[in-house]
C-alpha positions as a LaTeX table, in Angstrom:
\begin{tabular}{lrrr}
\hline
Residue & $x$ (\AA) & $y$ (\AA) & $z$ (\AA) \\
\hline
Met1 & $-39.82$ & 22.05 & $-23.10$ \\
Asp2 & $-42.74$ & 23.76 & $-21.40$ \\
Asp3 & $-42.42$ & 25.70 & $-18.13$ \\
Lys4 & $-44.18$ & 23.09 & $-15.97$ \\
Leu5 & $-41.83$ & 20.36 & $-17.13$ \\
Lys6 & $-38.79$ & 22.59 & $-16.59$ \\
Glu7 & $-39.91$ & 23.36 & $-13.04$ \\
Ser8 & $-40.59$ & 19.69 & $-12.35$ \\
Leu9 & $-37.10$ & 18.76 & $-13.56$ \\
Arg10 & $-35.54$ & 21.53 & $-11.47$ \\
Leu11 & $-37.31$ & 20.31 & $-8.31$ \\
Ser12 & $-36.35$ & 16.72 & $-9.08$ \\
Glu13 & $-32.69$ & 17.69 & $-9.55$ \\
Gln14 & $-32.75$ & 19.63 & $-6.27$ \\
Tyr15 & $-34.19$ & 16.63 & $-4.44$ \\
Phe16 & $-31.52$ & 14.27 & $-5.83$ \\
Ser17 & $-28.81$ & 16.81 & $-5.04$ \\
Asp18 & $-29.92$ & 17.16 & $-1.42$ \\
Val19 & $-30.12$ & 13.39 & $-0.84$ \\
Val20 & $-26.73$ & 12.67 & $-2.42$ \\
Lys21 & $-24.91$ & 15.60 & $-0.81$ \\
Lys22 & $-26.09$ & 14.60 & 2.67 \\
Ser23 & $-24.63$ & 11.13 & 2.16 \\
Ile24 & $-21.15$ & 12.17 & 1.00 \\
Arg25 & $-18.52$ & 12.00 & 3.71 \\
Thr26 & $-16.05$ & 14.87 & 4.05 \\
Val27 & $-12.58$ & 13.83 & 5.17 \\
Pro28 & $-10.54$ & 16.84 & 6.35 \\
Asp29 & $-6.83$ & 17.11 & 5.58 \\
Trp30 & $-6.73$ & 14.18 & 3.13 \\
Pro31 & $-4.67$ & 13.43 & 1.10 \\
Glu32 & $-2.83$ & 16.45 & 2.46 \\
Gln33 & $-3.26$ & 19.29 & 4.96 \\
Gly34 & $-5.97$ & 21.79 & 4.00 \\
Val35 & $-7.84$ & 19.53 & 1.58 \\
Met36 & $-11.49$ & 18.70 & 2.30 \\
Phe37 & $-11.81$ & 15.36 & 0.48 \\
Arg38 & $-15.34$ & 14.50 & $-0.71$ \\
Asp39 & $-15.68$ & 10.74 & $-0.29$ \\
Ile40 & $-18.41$ & 9.28 & $-2.53$ \\
Thr41 & $-18.04$ & 5.75 & $-1.15$ \\
Thr42 & $-20.63$ & 6.49 & 1.53 \\
Ala43 & $-23.16$ & 7.40 & $-1.19$ \\
Leu44 & $-22.33$ & 4.22 & $-3.11$ \\
Gln45 & $-22.62$ & 2.01 & 0.00 \\
Asp46 & $-26.13$ & 3.22 & 0.81 \\
Arg47 & $-28.38$ & 1.30 & $-1.60$ \\
Thr48 & $-31.14$ & 3.93 & $-1.50$ \\
Val49 & $-28.77$ & 6.84 & $-2.12$ \\
Phe50 & $-26.91$ & 4.95 & $-4.85$ \\
Arg51 & $-30.23$ & 4.34 & $-6.63$ \\
Lys52 & $-31.18$ & 8.01 & $-6.29$ \\
Leu53 & $-27.74$ & 9.03 & $-7.60$ \\
Ile54 & $-28.19$ & 6.88 & $-10.69$ \\
Asp55 & $-31.78$ & 8.11 & $-11.03$ \\
Ala56 & $-30.54$ & 11.71 & $-11.07$ \\
Phe57 & $-28.49$ & 10.97 & $-14.18$ \\
Ile58 & $-31.19$ & 8.83 & $-15.80$ \\
His59 & $-33.85$ & 11.50 & $-15.32$ \\
Arg60 & $-31.54$ & 14.04 & $-16.91$ \\
Tyr61 & $-30.74$ & 11.98 & $-20.02$ \\
His62 & $-33.51$ & 9.41 & $-20.60$ \\
His63 & $-35.30$ & 11.56 & $-23.18$ \\
Leu64 & $-32.16$ & 12.02 & $-25.30$ \\
Ser65 & $-30.82$ & 9.72 & $-27.99$ \\
Ile66 & $-27.42$ & 8.84 & $-26.51$ \\
Asp67 & $-25.08$ & 6.48 & $-28.34$ \\
Ala68 & $-22.42$ & 6.10 & $-25.65$ \\
Val69 & $-21.44$ & 7.00 & $-22.12$ \\
Ala70 & $-17.71$ & 7.57 & $-21.66$ \\
Gly71 & $-16.47$ & 7.06 & $-18.10$ \\
Val72 & $-13.17$ & 8.38 & $-16.83$ \\
Asp73 & $-10.84$ & 6.00 & $-14.96$ \\
Ala74 & $-11.71$ & 4.88 & $-12.35$ \\
Arg75 & $-14.67$ & 6.31 & $-10.46$ \\
Gly76 & $-16.34$ & 7.46 & $-13.68$ \\
Phe77 & $-16.71$ & 3.75 & $-14.47$ \\
Ile78 & $-19.02$ & 3.27 & $-11.49$ \\
Ile79 & $-21.66$ & 5.72 & $-12.65$ \\
Gly80 & $-20.93$ & 5.57 & $-16.36$ \\
Ser81 & $-21.43$ & 1.84 & $-16.86$ \\
Val82 & $-24.72$ & 1.77 & $-14.96$ \\
Leu83 & $-25.93$ & 4.87 & $-16.79$ \\
Ala84 & $-25.00$ & 3.37 & $-20.16$ \\
Tyr85 & $-26.97$ & 0.24 & $-19.31$ \\
Glu86 & $-30.02$ & 2.26 & $-18.27$ \\
Leu87 & $-29.85$ & 4.46 & $-21.39$ \\
Asn88 & $-29.34$ & 1.45 & $-23.69$ \\
Ala89 & $-26.04$ & 2.98 & $-24.82$ \\
Ser90 & $-22.54$ & 1.60 & $-25.11$ \\
Phe91 & $-19.97$ & 2.21 & $-22.38$ \\
Val92 & $-16.52$ & 3.50 & $-23.32$ \\
Pro93 & $-13.73$ & 3.54 & $-20.72$ \\
Ile94 & $-11.21$ & 6.37 & $-20.79$ \\
Arg95 & $-8.20$ & 4.94 & $-19.00$ \\
Lys96 & $-4.91$ & 6.03 & $-17.55$ \\
Lys97 & $-2.04$ & 5.58 & $-20.01$ \\
Gly98 & $-0.92$ & 2.00 & $-20.56$ \\
Lys99 & $-4.14$ & 0.28 & $-19.44$ \\
Leu100 & $-5.87$ & $-0.32$ & $-22.80$ \\
Pro101 & $-4.78$ & $-3.30$ & $-24.92$ \\
Phe102 & $-5.57$ & $-2.10$ & $-28.46$ \\
Asp103 & $-4.65$ & 0.90 & $-30.65$ \\
Thr104 & $-5.23$ & 4.08 & $-28.67$ \\
Val105 & $-5.07$ & 7.84 & $-28.86$ \\
Ser106 & $-3.87$ & 9.72 & $-25.81$ \\
Glu107 & $-4.03$ & 13.17 & $-24.30$ \\
Ser108 & $-1.82$ & 14.58 & $-21.57$ \\
Tyr109 & $-2.92$ & 17.14 & $-19.00$ \\
Glu110 & $-1.55$ & 19.03 & $-16.04$ \\
Leu111 & $-1.96$ & 17.88 & $-12.49$ \\
Glu112 & $-1.30$ & 19.91 & $-9.38$ \\
Tyr113 & 2.11 & 18.26 & $-9.08$ \\
Gly114 & 3.02 & 17.12 & $-12.59$ \\
Lys115 & 1.41 & 15.61 & $-15.65$ \\
Ala116 & $-0.84$ & 12.67 & $-16.43$ \\
Glu117 & $-2.19$ & 11.06 & $-19.56$ \\
Val118 & $-5.46$ & 9.39 & $-20.52$ \\
Glu119 & $-6.19$ & 7.09 & $-23.45$ \\
Ile120 & $-9.10$ & 5.76 & $-25.42$ \\
His121 & $-9.33$ & 3.04 & $-28.07$ \\
Lys122 & $-9.24$ & 4.47 & $-31.59$ \\
Asp123 & $-12.39$ & 2.54 & $-32.50$ \\
Ala124 & $-14.42$ & 3.61 & $-29.44$ \\
Phe125 & $-16.97$ & 5.70 & $-31.38$ \\
Gln126 & $-18.62$ & 6.02 & $-34.74$ \\
Gln127 & $-18.46$ & 9.42 & $-36.43$ \\
Gly128 & $-21.17$ & 11.66 & $-34.95$ \\
Asp129 & $-21.95$ & 9.48 & $-31.92$ \\
Lys130 & $-23.67$ & 11.42 & $-29.16$ \\
Val131 & $-21.81$ & 10.94 & $-25.87$ \\
Ile132 & $-22.27$ & 11.73 & $-22.20$ \\
Leu133 & $-18.86$ & 12.12 & $-20.50$ \\
Val134 & $-18.93$ & 11.04 & $-16.82$ \\
Asp135 & $-16.56$ & 11.33 & $-13.87$ \\
Asp136 & $-17.05$ & 11.46 & $-10.13$ \\
Leu137 & $-15.71$ & 14.97 & $-9.55$ \\
Ile138 & $-15.00$ & 18.22 & $-11.33$ \\
Ala139 & $-12.10$ & 19.98 & $-9.62$ \\
Thr140 & $-9.58$ & 21.81 & $-11.82$ \\
Gly141 & $-11.07$ & 20.21 & $-14.94$ \\
Gly142 & $-7.86$ & 18.74 & $-16.37$ \\
Thr143 & $-9.02$ & 15.15 & $-16.59$ \\
Leu144 & $-12.38$ & 15.96 & $-18.16$ \\
Leu145 & $-10.81$ & 18.43 & $-20.59$ \\
Ala146 & $-8.32$ & 15.79 & $-21.74$ \\
Ala147 & $-11.09$ & 13.17 & $-22.00$ \\
Ser148 & $-13.29$ & 15.54 & $-24.00$ \\
Ser149 & $-10.44$ & 16.22 & $-26.42$ \\
Leu150 & $-10.05$ & 12.48 & $-27.03$ \\
Ile151 & $-13.77$ & 12.05 & $-27.70$ \\
Glu152 & $-13.84$ & 14.98 & $-30.11$ \\
Arg153 & $-10.70$ & 13.78 & $-31.92$ \\
Leu154 & $-12.54$ & 10.53 & $-32.65$ \\
Gly155 & $-15.43$ & 12.45 & $-34.23$ \\
Ala156 & $-18.04$ & 12.04 & $-31.51$ \\
Glu157 & $-20.19$ & 14.82 & $-30.06$ \\
Ile158 & $-20.27$ & 15.43 & $-26.32$ \\
Ile159 & $-23.80$ & 16.19 & $-25.21$ \\
Glu160 & $-22.70$ & 16.98 & $-21.67$ \\
Ala161 & $-19.85$ & 16.50 & $-19.20$ \\
Ala162 & $-21.38$ & 15.17 & $-16.00$ \\
Ala163 & $-20.15$ & 14.45 & $-12.48$ \\
Ile164 & $-21.45$ & 13.59 & $-9.07$ \\
Ile165 & $-19.68$ & 16.56 & $-7.46$ \\
Asp166 & $-18.55$ & 19.94 & $-8.74$ \\
Leu167 & $-16.05$ & 22.05 & $-6.79$ \\
Pro168 & $-16.68$ & 25.33 & $-8.64$ \\
Asp169 & $-14.13$ & 27.29 & $-6.63$ \\
Leu170 & $-11.37$ & 25.25 & $-8.32$ \\
Gly171 & $-12.49$ & 26.48 & $-11.75$ \\
Gly172 & $-12.87$ & 23.20 & $-13.62$ \\
Ser173 & $-16.52$ & 23.58 & $-14.58$ \\
Thr174 & $-15.79$ & 27.09 & $-15.86$ \\
Lys175 & $-12.94$ & 25.75 & $-18.03$ \\
Leu176 & $-15.24$ & 23.07 & $-19.44$ \\
Lys177 & $-17.94$ & 25.65 & $-20.21$ \\
Asp178 & $-15.33$ & 27.96 & $-21.77$ \\
Lys179 & $-14.46$ & 25.07 & $-24.10$ \\
Gly180 & $-18.12$ & 25.01 & $-25.14$ \\
Leu181 & $-19.21$ & 21.96 & $-23.17$ \\
Ala182 & $-22.47$ & 21.72 & $-21.28$ \\
Val183 & $-21.76$ & 20.73 & $-17.67$ \\
Tyr184 & $-23.93$ & 19.01 & $-15.08$ \\
Ser185 & $-23.25$ & 17.90 & $-11.53$ \\
Val186 & $-25.59$ & 16.31 & $-9.04$ \\
Cys187 & $-24.24$ & 18.47 & $-6.21$ \\
Gln188 & $-21.73$ & 21.24 & $-5.57$ \\
Tyr189 & $-19.50$ & 22.23 & $-2.71$ \\
Glu190 & $-18.76$ & 25.93 & $-2.95$ \\
Gly191 & $-16.21$ & 27.49 & $-0.63$ \\
Glu192 & $-16.33$ & 24.50 & 1.67 \\
\hline
\end{tabular}
């Protein structure tokens, strides 16, 4: 990629980031005291911002040959399904345990106050499929790490783990990168 194109993409990503970040509502002390909850529903409810949010992902991936977009239950479905449609790729849901009706593989992960488990259908991918993994938020990284393990166990290749928001102070994006995954977020909230 030449330098002019790289700079154009960087400016485009900055524009999308600014628009989306301004539209996200911050709810203090929810779901508990001290938490600054980043509410994406305001971005989704604004038709112009929602389009720009989707465009941010499309602009990033349209030039790649993507076989599937895997969306993490439940807010990853919102972006992931639309992105899959726009990229002419399949959409694969990664669900909470017990929600998929066919043969599955599962992966457990640590939460702040316990454990959780995600599942995927065993036949979700073909060997070597190129996949974008999507969720709404990267916090501690547990959900995306578990989802990435499932995808890799089924023989697919993750091109990038992507989210609307990254909270880098919580260390999730670093954990994903340490695992060898490329990571992208439309916007970040550092130390906020």
